[in-house]
C-alpha positions in Angstrom: 13.3 -9.8 13.8 13.1 -7.0 11.2 11.7 -8.0 7.9 11.7 -6.0 4.8 8.8 -7.5 2.9 9.6 -5.9 -0.5 13.3 -5.0 -1.9 14.9 -5.2 -5.3 18.7 -6.2 -4.4 18.1 -8.2 -7.6 18.2 -4.8 -9.6 21.3 -3.3 -11.1 21.4 -0.5 -8.6 23.3 -3.0 -6.3 25.6 -4.6 -8.9 28.6 -2.8 -7.5 28.3 -3.4 -3.7 25.6 -6.1 -3.3 27.9 -8.1 -0.8 28.3 -5.1 1.4 24.4 -4.4 1.3 23.9 -8.1 2.1 26.5 -7.8 5.1 24.6 -5.0 6.6 21.5 -7.0 6.3 23.3 -10.0 8.1 24.6 -7.8 10.8 21.1 -6.7 11.8 19.9 -10.4 11.5 16.9 -9.4 9.2 14.9 -11.2 6.6 14.4 -9.8 3.1 12.0 -10.6 0.2 13.2 -9.8 -3.1 10.8 -9.0 -5.9 10.8 -9.7 -9.5 9.7 -7.1 -12.1 10.5 -9.1 -15.3 11.7 -12.5 -15.9 15.5 -11.9 -15.5 14.9 -9.9 -12.1 12.7 -12.8 -11.0 15.4 -15.3 -11.9 18.0 -13.2 -9.7 15.6 -13.0 -6.8 15.5 -16.8 -7.0 19.3 -17.2 -7.2 19.6 -14.6 -4.0 17.2 -16.6 -2.2 19.3 -19.8 -2.7 22.5 -18.2 -1.7 21.3 -16.3 1.3 19.5 -18.1 4.4 17.4 -15.1 5.1 16.6 -14.1 1.8 13.3 -14.9 -0.1 11.9 -14.3 -3.5 8.7 -13.4 -5.2 8.4 -13.8 -9.1 6.5 -11.6 -11.6 6.2 -9.2 -14.4 5.4 -5.7 -13.4 2.7 -3.8 -15.2 5.0 -1.2 -16.6 6.6 -4.1 -18.6 3.5 -5.5 -20.3 5.1 -4.7 -23.8 8.6 -5.3 -23.0 8.2 -9.0 -22.6 5.3 -11.5 -22.8 4.5 -13.2 -19.6 5.1 -16.8 -20.2 3.4 -18.8 -17.2 5.4 -22.0 -17.7 8.7 -20.3 -17.6 7.7 -18.5 -14.3 6.2 -21.6 -13.0 9.6 -23.4 -13.4 11.1 -20.8 -10.9 9.0 -21.7 -8.2 10.6 -23.6 -5.4 10.5 -23.5 -1.6 12.3 -20.1 -1.4 9.6 -18.5 -3.6 7.1 -17.0 -1.3 4.7 -14.8 -3.4 3.7 -14.1 -7.2 4.1 -10.4 -8.0 4.7 -7.7 -8.3 1.5 -7.3 -10.3 -1.4 -4.9 -10.6 -2.3 -1.5 -12.4 0.2 1.2 -13.0 -1.5 4.4 -14.5 1.3 6.7 -13.7 3.5 5.4 -16.5 1.1 4.8 -19.1 2.7 7.3 -21.4 5.6 4.7 -21.6 3.6 2.2 -23.4 1.7 4.9 -25.4 4.8 6.7 -26.6 7.4 3.5 -27.0 4.6 1.0 -28.4 1.9 3.4 -30.0 -0.8 1.8 -27.9 -4.0 3.5 -26.6 -4.7 4.2 -23.0 -7.6 1.5 -23.1 -5.2 -1.1 -25.1 -2.7 -0.7 -22.2 -5.1 -1.0 -19.4 -6.6 -4.2 -20.9 -3.2 -5.8 -21.3 -2.3 -4.7 -17.5 -5.7 -6.5 -16.5 -4.8 -9.6 -18.4 -1.3 -9.7 -17.1 -2.8 -9.2 -13.5 -5.3 -12.1 -13.9 -2.4 -14.3 -15.1 -0.6 -13.7 -12.1 -3.6 -14.5 -9.9 -4.0 -17.9 -11.6 -0.2 -18.6 -11.1 -0.6 -17.8 -7.4 -3.7 -19.8 -6.9 -2.1 -22.7 -8.7 0.9 -22.6 -6.4 -1.0 -21.5 -3.2 0.9 -18.5 -2.9 0.0 -15.0 -1.8 -0.1 -12.0 -4.3 2.1 -9.1 -4.3 0.1 -6.1 -5.7 1.4 -3.0 -7.3 -0.9 0.1 -7.6 -0.1 3.6 -8.8 -2.5 6.3 -9.8 -2.0 8.3 -12.9 -2.0 12.2 -12.7 -5.0 12.2 -14.8 -6.6 8.9 -13.7 -6.9 8.1 -10.1 -8.6 4.8 -10.4 -5.8 2.2 -10.2 -6.7 1.1 -6.6 -10.5 0.9 -7.7 -9.5 -1.2 -10.6 -7.4 -3.5 -8.5 -10.1 -3.8 -5.9 -12.6 -4.9 -8.5 -10.2 -7.5 -10.0 -9.2 -9.0 -6.6 -13.0 -9.3 -5.7 -13.9 -10.8 -8.8 -11.1 -13.4 -8.7 -11.9 -14.0 -5.0 -8.4 -13.3 -3.8 -8.0 -12.6 -0.2 -4.1 -13.3 0.5 -1.6 -11.0 -0.4 -0.2 -7.5 0.2 -1.0 -4.1 -1.5 2.6 -2.9 -1.5 3.8 0.6 -1.2 0.3 1.6 -0.5 -0.8 5.0 -2.1 -4.6 4.9 -2.1 -7.0 6.6 0.3 -8.5 5.6 3.8 -11.8 4.3 2.1 -9.6 2.2 -0.3 -7.5 0.9 2.5 -10.8 -0.4 4.3 -11.9 -2.0 1.3 -8.5 -3.9 0.7 -8.5 -4.9 4.4 -11.9 -6.4 4.3 -11.0 -8.7 1.5 -8.2 -9.8 3.6 -5.2 -8.0 2.3 -2.3 -6.6 4.2 -1.0 -3.0 3.3 2.7 -2.5 3.0 4.3 0.9 4.2 7.5 2.4 3.0 9.6 5.2 3.5 7.2 7.7 2.0 5.6 7.6 5.3 8.5 9.6 6.6 7.9 12.5 4.5 4.5 12.1 3.3 3.0 15.7 2.9 -0.6 14.8 2.5 -0.8 13.0 5.8 -3.1 10.3 4.2 -0.8 7.5 4.9 -0.1 8.5 8.3 -3.9 8.7 8.8 -4.0 5.2 7.4 -1.0 3.8 9.5 -2.9 5.0 12.6 -6.2 3.3 11.6 -5.0 0.0 10.1 -5.3 -3.1 12.2 -2.0 -4.3 13.5 -2.2 -7.7 12.1 -2.8 -6.2 8.3 0.4 -4.2 8.5 3.8 -4.9 6.7 6.9 -2.6 6.4 9.1 -2.3 3.4 11.6 -0.4 1.6 11.1 -0.8 -2.1 14.8 -0.5 -2.4 16.7 1.0 -4.1 13.7 3.5 -4.2 11.9 5.6 -1.7 14.7 5.9 1.0 13.1 7.3 4.3 14.3 10.3 6.2 17.3 10.6 6.9 18.3 9.2 3.8 15.9 10.6 1.4 17.3 11.1 -2.1 19.9 8.5 -1.7 19.8 4.8 -2.7 17.7 2.8 -0.3 18.6 -0.5 1.2 16.7 -3.1 3.3 18.3 -2.1 6.6 16.7 1.4 6.2 13.2 -0.4 6.9 13.8 0.1 10.6 12.8 3.9 9.9 9.7 2.9 8.5 8.9 1.0 11.8 10.1 3.9 13.8 7.7 6.4 12.0 4.7 4.0 12.5 5.6 3.5 16.0 5.6 7.2 16.8 2.2 7.5 14.9 0.5 4.9 16.8 2.3 5.6 20.3 3.8 2.2 20.5 7.3 1.2 20.6 9.5 0.6 17.6 10.1 -3.0 18.9 6.4 -3.6 18.8 6.0 -2.4 15.4 9.1 -4.5 14.3 7.8 -7.7 16.0 4.2 -7.5 14.7 5.2 -6.8 11.2 7.5 -9.6 11.3 4.8 -11.9 12.8 2.6 -10.8 9.9 5.1 -11.4 7.2 6.3 -14.7 8.6 2.4 -15.8 8.5 1.5 -14.2 5.0 4.6 -15.6 3.2 5.1 -18.8 5.3 8.7 -17.7 5.9 10.9 -20.6 7.5 
């Protein structure tokens, strides 16, 4: 069964035709994990999971929103039920630091410290509920250290269950995360990656540490690049990885589904 391990059908991009998108998921017979990026979108992910048999939810406050709302652990705790299968997305985002700098008049160091506190708060919530972590990382144009800092926090907190979603680090960092026990998530970027770094990592990664995802509505794969992404397109990620590893698409779909089912304890 095809599994999109990271989507955002709980976002406004799908408000006008959500039923149609869900229908396309149902026609394929796939599972979807919708990821919260704030309290309201976490709530929406939980509602979708309750309404759709093959939908699940993750709850969290995205690092780019650290100054848009406070992380109230009790409120997020109250959202957790049997269809909430992870905590996050959380981590470090150094690409959008300027938003907090301009909107909230904060220094780079203040924003990083706030993101780190938020990250550790999410880790505590995940541990308290025995849930895996969904980690967001993005390097900045002038600061390529987001993945290094994520690794240091995970190692310090002794976390070994989760996924580095939409992986964008290098091969050396990928090996460090896998050694910790983490999975890596591959998106449509792998179908148009000009650096070849992701393709090198996809060829290297142990099969049992690989997940596929869309990050819909973002990062639509070829042949839909530039358009709104949706969960059914995750099959193109599987197809690209299969061609890189000289395996069949069905084999990649099966192993990534097995990995997702095991990591997130999907029923």
